[in-house]
C-alpha positions in Angstrom: -0.2 -0.4 0.1 2.8 2.7 0.8 4.4 4.6 -2.4 7.1 6.7 -3.0 6.3 10.0 -3.2 8.9 11.7 -5.4 10.9 15.4 -4.5 9.8 18.0 -7.3 14.2 18.4 -7.6 12.5 21.5 -9.5 10.8 23.3 -7.1 13.4 22.1 -4.3 16.0 24.3 -6.3 13.3 27.4 -6.9 12.6 27.3 -2.9 16.9 28.0 -2.4 16.7 31.2 -4.8 13.9 33.0 -3.2 15.2 33.0 0.4 15.2 36.4 0.4 12.4 37.6 0.3 11.3 36.3 4.4 12.9 39.7 5.4 10.4 41.5 3.2 7.4 40.1 5.1 4.8 41.4 7.1 4.6 40.2 10.4 3.5 38.1 11.6 4.1 35.5 9.1 7.4 34.8 8.2 7.6 34.4 4.1 6.2 36.1 1.4 3.0 35.3 -0.5 4.8 34.9 -3.8 7.5 31.8 -1.7 5.0 29.2 -1.2 2.0 30.2 -3.2 0.8 27.7 -4.9 -1.0 28.4 -7.9 2.6 28.6 -9.0 3.9 26.2 -7.6 1.9 23.4 -7.3 -0.1 22.0 -11.6 -3.6 21.7 -11.4 -5.3 18.3 -10.2 -6.8 15.9 -12.0 -10.4 17.1 -13.6 -13.3 16.0 -11.9 -15.0 13.0 -14.0 -11.1 12.8 -15.8 -9.2 9.2 -16.5 -6.7 10.7 -14.0 -9.4 11.1 -11.1 -11.0 8.0 -12.1 -8.0 5.9 -11.7 -7.5 8.1 -8.2 -10.7 6.9 -6.9 -10.0 2.8 -8.0 -6.4 3.1 -6.1 -8.7 4.7 -2.6 -11.3 1.4 -3.1 -8.8 -0.8 -3.4 -7.0 0.7 -0.4 -10.7 0.5 1.3 -11.2 -3.2 0.3 -7.1 -4.4 1.1 -6.5 -2.0 4.4 -6.2 -3.9 7.8 -8.0 -2.8 11.3 -4.6 -1.6 12.3 -4.7 0.2 10.1 -7.2 2.1 9.7 -7.0 2.8 13.3 -3.7 3.9 12.8 -4.8 6.6 9.9 -7.7 7.1 12.5 -4.6 8.1 15.1 -2.9 10.2 12.4 -6.3 12.0 11.6 -6.6 13.2 15.0 -3.3 14.6 16.0 -2.2 17.5 13.2 0.4 18.8 14.6 3.5 17.5 16.0 2.5 15.4 18.1 2.7 12.9 14.8 6.4 13.0 15.1 6.0 11.5 18.2 6.5 7.7 17.7 9.8 8.5 15.0 11.1 10.0 17.9 10.4 8.7 21.6 8.3 10.1 24.9 10.9 12.7 25.0 9.9 14.3 22.0 7.0 15.5 23.9 5.8 19.9 23.0 5.2 20.5 26.9 9.1 20.1 27.7 11.0 21.6 24.7 9.5 25.0 24.3 12.1 26.2 21.4 11.3 24.0 19.5 7.2 24.1 20.1 7.6 28.0 19.2 9.3 27.1 16.1 7.3 24.6 15.0 4.0 26.6 15.8 5.7 29.6 13.6 5.9 25.7 10.6 2.9 24.8 11.3 1.5 28.3 10.7 3.3 29.3 7.5 2.5 26.1 5.9 -1.6 26.7 6.8 -0.9 30.2 5.2 0.2 28.0 1.8 -2.4 24.8 2.6 -5.8 26.9 2.7 -4.7 29.8 -0.1 -4.2 26.1 -2.4 -7.3 24.3 -1.0 -8.9 27.9 -2.1 -7.9 28.3 -5.9 -8.1 25.3 -5.9 -11.5 23.9 -4.7 -11.0 20.5 -5.1 -14.2 18.7 -4.2 -13.1 16.0 -1.5 -13.4 11.8 -2.6 -15.8 11.6 -0.6 -18.2 13.9 -2.4 -17.3 12.2 -5.9 -17.5 8.6 -4.5 -20.0 8.5 -0.8 -19.6 5.1 -1.2 -15.7 5.8 0.4 -15.7 5.3 4.2 -13.1 5.7 6.8 -12.2 8.6 8.7 -14.5 11.5 10.5 -14.5 13.8 8.0 -16.8 16.1 9.5 -15.2 19.4 9.7 -13.1 18.8 6.4 -15.2 21.7 4.0 -16.5 19.8 0.0 -14.0 21.7 -1.8 -11.2 21.7 0.4 -9.2 17.9 -1.1 -6.1 19.4 -3.4 -3.3 20.1 -1.6 -3.3 17.5 1.8 -3.4 19.9 4.5 -2.2 17.3 6.6 0.1 16.0 4.2 1.4 20.3 3.4 2.1 20.6 7.9 4.0 16.8 7.5 6.3 17.7 5.3 7.3 20.9 6.6 7.7 19.4 10.4 10.1 17.0 9.1 12.0 19.3 6.9 12.6 21.0 9.3 13.0 18.3 11.6 15.1 16.6 9.4 17.7 19.4 9.6 17.4 20.1 13.2 18.1 15.9 14.1 20.6 14.7 11.0 21.2 11.7 12.7 17.2 10.9 12.4 16.4 12.3 9.1 15.5 9.0 7.1 13.2 7.8 10.2 11.7 11.4 10.0 10.9 11.4 6.4 9.7 7.9 6.1 7.5 8.9 9.4 5.9 12.0 7.1 5.7 9.6 4.3 3.0 6.9 6.7 1.7 10.1 7.9 0.6 11.2 4.3 -0.2 8.1 3.2 -2.4 7.2 5.9 -5.1 10.8 4.2 -6.0 7.8 1.7 -6.5 4.9 4.1 -9.1 7.5 5.8 -9.7 8.2 2.0 -10.3 11.7 2.3 -7.9 12.9 0.0 -6.8 11.5 -3.4 -3.0 10.8 -4.0 -2.8 13.5 -6.0 -3.7 16.2 -3.1 -1.1 14.4 -0.8 2.3 14.6 -3.5 0.8 18.6 -3.4 0.9 18.9 -0.4 4.2 16.8 -0.2 5.3 19.4 -2.3 4.1 22.1 -0.6 5.1 21.5 2.6 8.5 20.7 1.6 8.8 24.4 0.3 7.7 25.6 3.4 10.6 23.7 5.5 13.0 24.5 2.9 12.1 28.5 3.1 11.4 28.7 7.0 14.9 26.6 7.2 16.8 29.7 5.1 15.4 32.4 6.8 16.7 35.6 7.9 14.4 35.7 11.0 14.6 32.3 12.4 18.0 31.6 12.4 18.2 32.1 16.2 14.8 30.4 16.8 15.9 27.0 14.1 19.4 27.0 16.6 17.4 27.1 20.2 15.6 23.9 19.0 18.9 22.3 17.9 20.4 23.5 21.3 17.1 22.3 22.9 16.3 18.8 21.0 20.4 18.3 21.6 19.9 18.6 25.1 16.5 16.2 26.0 18.2 13.7 23.9 17.0 13.1 20.7 20.1 13.0 18.8 20.6 8.9 18.3 
């Protein structure tokens, strides 16, 4: 069921040439809109009724038919934890935001910045959720989801934005952190609340935000404080 999500090398190259713009961003945001504009960075999703969308629906049905109770339970847990605690299963009990104030402060900024970008994308693209297109798809609770907010995946955007930053802070655990972000994204399919192209777009957008923030002069001191705090908490291998 798990499949690797492509890392869009050209997008990463693009994000590295605009960090200087971060100084121009008005409070309370760090990044200017142009730096992470989803309409500029992402292709449009497959049109409704297209062959590509039908193939994505077929994949969701295959997942629904083959997922185990344990897989659905994990996907539901991930659905309910759209915050840094999503990485606790990978980083262990010491990864506790109540005990890591500098890290919590930094990741709050990361979440804020990716949230702005993903909301722009959801509004601009207005893609219908899978369960709107096909009501026979069932999985996780979607009572709080807007019917036309599928693209890009917000959980995935958050997961990858935080993963990119955490991988930089904990380089010896980067592979595990990024693997967790991938599983977290794939669980949106297990939930039946996103198409695959939604999570691919969320990965691209979240990665762009994470890379930009790592190069933002305004966050240099916060990044260093979090790095030292995580080292002191023995989160490095």
